[in-house]
C-alpha positions in Angstrom: 1.2 68.7 97.8 -1.5 70.8 96.6 -4.3 69.7 94.2 -2.7 71.2 91.2 0.8 69.5 91.8 -0.9 66.2 92.2 -2.8 66.8 88.9 0.2 67.7 87.0 2.2 64.7 88.6 -0.6 62.4 87.4 -0.6 64.2 83.8 3.1 64.0 83.3 3.0 60.2 83.9 0.3 59.6 81.8 1.7 62.0 79.0 5.2 60.2 79.3 3.3 56.7 78.8 1.6 58.0 75.7 5.0 59.5 74.2 6.4 56.0 74.8 3.9 54.2 72.9 2.1 56.6 70.5 0.1 53.7 68.9 -3.3 54.8 70.3 -2.7 58.4 69.1 -1.7 57.4 65.5 -4.7 55.0 65.3 -6.9 57.7 66.6 -5.9 60.2 63.9 -5.7 57.9 61.1 -9.2 57.0 61.0 -10.8 60.6 60.5 -7.8 61.5 57.9 -8.9 58.1 55.9 -12.7 59.5 56.2 -11.4 62.9 55.0 -9.4 61.6 51.9 -11.7 58.5 50.9 -15.2 59.6 51.8 -15.0 63.6 51.8 -14.5 63.8 48.0 -17.7 62.1 47.7 -19.7 64.9 49.2 -18.4 67.6 46.8 -21.0 67.0 44.1 -23.6 66.8 46.8 -22.9 70.2 48.5 -25.9 72.0 46.8 -28.2 69.3 47.9 -26.8 69.5 51.5 -27.4 73.3 51.6 -23.8 74.5 51.5 -21.3 75.7 48.9 -18.4 73.9 50.8 -19.3 70.3 51.8 -15.9 70.4 53.9 -17.6 73.0 56.3 -20.2 70.2 57.1 -17.8 67.0 56.9 -14.8 68.4 58.8 -16.7 69.5 62.1 -18.4 66.2 62.1 -14.9 64.4 61.9 -13.9 66.5 64.8 -16.6 65.5 67.1 -16.2 61.8 65.9 -12.5 62.3 67.1 -13.5 63.9 70.1 -15.8 60.8 71.0 -13.9 57.8 69.8 -10.5 59.3 70.9 -11.6 59.6 74.4 -14.1 56.8 74.7 -11.7 54.1 74.6 -9.1 55.3 77.0 -10.3 53.2 79.7 -8.7 50.1 78.2 -5.3 51.6 79.4 -6.7 52.0 82.9 -7.6 48.4 83.0 -4.0 47.5 82.4 -2.8 49.8 85.0 -5.2 48.0 87.5 -3.8 44.6 86.6 -0.3 45.9 87.1 -1.1 47.3 90.6 -1.0 50.9 89.8 -4.7 51.4 91.2 -3.9 49.5 94.3 -0.8 51.9 94.9 -2.9 54.8 94.6 -5.1 53.7 97.5 -2.2 54.0 100.0 -1.2 57.7 98.8 -2.9 61.0 100.1 -3.2 62.3 96.6 -6.7 63.8 95.7 -8.8 61.2 94.0 -10.0 64.2 91.7 -6.5 64.6 90.8 -6.0 61.1 89.9 -8.8 61.4 87.4 -8.1 65.0 86.2 -4.4 64.3 85.4 -5.3 61.6 82.8 -8.3 63.5 81.4 -6.1 66.4 80.9 -3.5 64.2 78.9 -6.3 63.0 76.6 -7.6 66.5 76.1 -4.3 67.6 75.0 -3.7 64.6 72.7 -7.3 65.5 71.2 -6.3 69.1 70.5 -3.3 67.9 68.7 -5.3 65.5 66.6 -8.0 67.9 65.9 -5.6 70.6 64.8 -3.7 68.1 62.5 -7.0 67.1 61.1 -8.0 70.5 60.3 -4.8 71.6 58.8 -5.0 68.5 56.6 -8.6 69.3 55.4 -7.3 72.9 54.4 -5.6 71.7 51.0 -8.6 69.6 50.4 -11.1 72.6 50.3 -12.0 73.4 53.8 -12.6 77.1 54.3 -13.7 78.4 57.7 -13.0 81.3 60.1 -9.8 80.9 62.3 -11.9 81.9 65.4 -14.8 79.7 64.6 -12.1 76.7 64.1 -10.5 77.4 67.6 -13.9 77.6 69.4 -14.9 74.4 67.7 -11.7 72.6 68.9 -12.4 73.8 72.5 -15.9 72.3 72.4 -14.5 69.1 71.1 -11.7 69.1 73.8 -14.6 69.4 76.4 -16.6 66.7 74.9 -13.5 64.5 74.9 -13.0 65.1 78.8 -16.6 64.1 79.3 -16.1 60.7 77.3 -12.7 60.4 78.9 -14.0 60.4 82.3 -16.9 58.3 81.6 -14.5 55.8 80.2 -12.2 55.6 83.3 -15.1 55.2 85.4 -16.6 52.3 83.5 -13.0 50.7 83.2 -12.9 50.8 87.0 -16.2 49.2 87.5 -15.9 46.5 85.1 -12.2 45.9 85.2 -12.4 43.7 82.1 -11.8 44.4 78.6 -14.2 41.6 77.5 -17.0 43.6 79.3 -15.9 47.1 78.3 -15.5 46.8 74.5 -19.2 45.5 73.6 -20.5 48.1 76.2 -18.6 51.0 74.5 -19.4 49.7 71.1 -23.0 49.4 71.8 -23.3 53.0 73.0 -21.0 54.6 70.5 -22.3 53.2 67.3 -26.0 54.5 67.9 -24.5 57.7 69.0 -22.3 58.0 65.7 -25.1 57.1 63.5 -28.0 59.5 64.9 -25.5 62.4 65.2 -25.3 63.4 61.6 -21.6 63.2 61.7 -21.3 61.8 58.3 -24.3 63.5 56.7 -26.6 66.2 58.1 -29.7 64.7 59.6 -31.9 67.0 57.8 -31.7 64.8 54.6 -32.9 62.1 56.8 -36.5 60.6 56.7 -38.7 62.5 59.4 -39.0 59.5 61.8 -35.2 59.2 61.7 -34.9 63.0 62.4 -37.0 62.6 65.4 -35.0 59.9 67.0 -31.9 61.6 66.4 -33.3 64.7 68.2 -32.9 62.9 71.6 -29.3 62.5 70.7 -27.0 65.4 72.3 -24.1 64.7 69.9 -26.6 65.6 66.9 -26.9 69.2 68.4 -23.3 69.4 69.3 -22.5 68.5 65.7 -24.8 71.1 64.4 -23.3 73.7 66.9 -19.6 72.9 65.7 -20.7 73.3 62.0 -22.2 76.7 63.0 -18.9 77.9 64.3 -17.2 76.5 61.0 -19.7 79.1 59.3 -18.7 81.9 61.6 -21.9 81.7 63.9 -21.0 82.4 67.4 -24.1 83.4 69.3 -26.9 81.6 67.5 -29.3 79.4 69.1 -27.7 76.4 67.4 -24.2 77.4 68.8 -25.5 78.1 72.4 -27.5 75.0 72.5 -24.3 73.1 71.8 -22.4 74.8 74.3 -25.0 74.0 77.0 -25.3 70.3 76.0 -21.4 70.0 76.2 -21.1 71.7 79.6 -23.8 69.4 80.7 -21.9 66.2 79.4 -18.7 67.5 81.0 -20.4 68.1 84.3 -22.1 64.7 84.2 -18.9 62.9 83.0 -16.7 64.6 85.6 -19.2 63.7 88.3 -19.4 60.2 87.5 -15.6 59.6 86.8 -14.5 61.3 90.3 -17.2 59.6 92.3 -15.9 56.4 91.0 -12.3 57.2 91.5 -13.0 58.1 95.0 -15.0 54.7 95.6 -12.4 52.5 94.0 -9.3 54.4 95.4 -10.7 54.7 99.0 
């Protein structure tokens, strides 16, 4: 079989498992929708202070990045269950490409994120979101790539740790600081100077700003280009870490 055929087989199997038990998909989508409906309206009176006429153009891009991060960062728990069931052991005796074993799963996660992100954006329209269609589509692509990076890392960590008790605190310990220092909920421009300086080292902050720029129709500005570059770097690093771990654990 070719590499693409092997990837498709892994993708199709993973998608069937998701469709049979869509709990994670529903949970992953419900949280940002709750933020939209329960927290988003609080930003409308603050729109002038935030430097925008439409607070949803700030808030929805942040929710998309949050979805890309949290929707993909915890997929490794499913791989731990497969490891205990002997699925990973079975992979070791197959000639399938180890990269395909990872990529098929990541493609499933990316597709789920795209569906979730599309639904989230559509739900935000009647709430007041106004954004160019082209900017929204490119933003969804950035979120999908970001999800691919986090998904690869999550699977690699799961194979290394092989324990939910170890994986859960590690992921939470990384995700919470990334969330708080990314400006997802509120722009970091309103934060104290010292907090802005700390957040500058967080790549997610710059990605969030780039996605917000896309929602304003800015396709070629430095903020957008910087977001693309950081997203590409995260995808490259995540894919390298994930594939190297799969090769080592499945050899």
